[in-house]
N, C-alpha and C positions, 0 to 999 in steps of 0.2 A: 504494500500500500504506500502510495506517495504522500508525503506530508503536505497538508493544506493549511493555509492561514486565511481566516475570514475576519476582516475588520468588524468590530461591533461599535457602532456610533449612534446612540439614540439622538444625539445632537450633532450637527455638522461643524460647529465652530472649532472643535479641537483639531480637525484636519488642517486648518489654516496655520496652526502652531506646530505642525509636524508630528502629531501623535494621535493614536486612536484611543478611545475610551476603554476598549477591551480588544482582545484578539482571541478568537477561538482557534485552537490548534488541534488538528486531528492527524493521525498517522505518524506521530513522532515516536521515535524509539529511544532517543537519548536526550537527557536534560542536563545542562551544565549550569550550576549556580556559581557565579563569579564573586569573589571577594571584591570589596571596593578598590578601584584602581585610581591612583593619584599620579602626580607628576614626579615620579621617582625614577632614578636611573637604574640600570640593570644591577648595580652594586648597592642599591638601597639608599642612595643619597637624594634628598629633595632637590628639585631643579626649578629654575625660573621664579625665584621669590618676587612677589608683587606683580607678576605678569599673568593675568587671568587667561588671556588668549593662548599663550604658550603652555600654561598648565592644562587647559582644556585639551589642546592638541596632543600633548604627551600622555594625558590620561586616556584618551581614545586610543592612541598607539598601544598603550599598555593593555587596555581591554582587548584590543585586537590580538595582541600576542597571546593572551590567555585563551581566547577563542581559537586561534590558530593551533595552539598546542593540543586542543581537543578535536581538531579536524573541523572546526567551524569558522564562521566569519561574522561580521556585523549583520549580514543578511539573516542570520539565525536568531538575533535578539528578539525576544518576545516580551521583555520587561526591562526597563531602565530606570533606576533611581539615581537622582542627581542631588548631591549634598554640596552646599556651598556656604562659605562664611560671609558672602556678600551677594545677595540675590540680585540687587540692581546692577552691580558690575557684571555678574554672570550673564544677565539678560542682554547687556550691551554687546557681549561677545558670544552669544548663543549660536550665531552662524557658524562658528568653528566646530560646533558639535552637530548642529542641524544639517549642515552641508554634507558631512560624512555619512550621516544616517540616510539622507536623501540619495546620495550616490550609491549606497548599498540597497536602495529600494525598500527601506523599512521605515515605519513610523510606530515604534513599539509603545505600548501604554507606558506612561512615565509619571514619576512624581518628582517635583522639585522642592527641596527642603532647605531652608535657611537654618544654619546651626551656629552655635557660639564659637566652636573651633573644631578642627579635625585632629587626627592623631598627632601631627606635628604642627606647631603654630604657623609655619611658613606656607603650609598647604591651603589653597583657596577652594579647591573643588575635588570631589570624589565621585566616581561613577561605579555603580553597582548594577550588574546585569544578570539576566537569566536568558539562556539560549536553548533552543531545541533543534534537533535534526532527526531525519529519518534513518 
């Protein structure tokens, strides 16, 4: 059976923001729950202090690396939680994330949360995803 994804949108407005209210997945055989990914180098050092756009880009790169290690890609995301210490700043740079998701052809159900801080004080954004594959 081939995996199928069906958007669930009782209201149309969220599609304009690049996400669906829900997504019904059938035919999936594997589920990957990803830890939150931040702007950390491969040796565990935080990168790009104070640069939201660069931290978003590296966080997406790191999320892609986890997905790739499981034989998946951004196209397999069915849930994305975004944590940030500055919601307004993140929204100014959201295109850095939204364009990557759009290029992958996905609009996963998402939650954006403003938090007091992340694990390390220099981190501005953390991406936590769930992916499925057949």
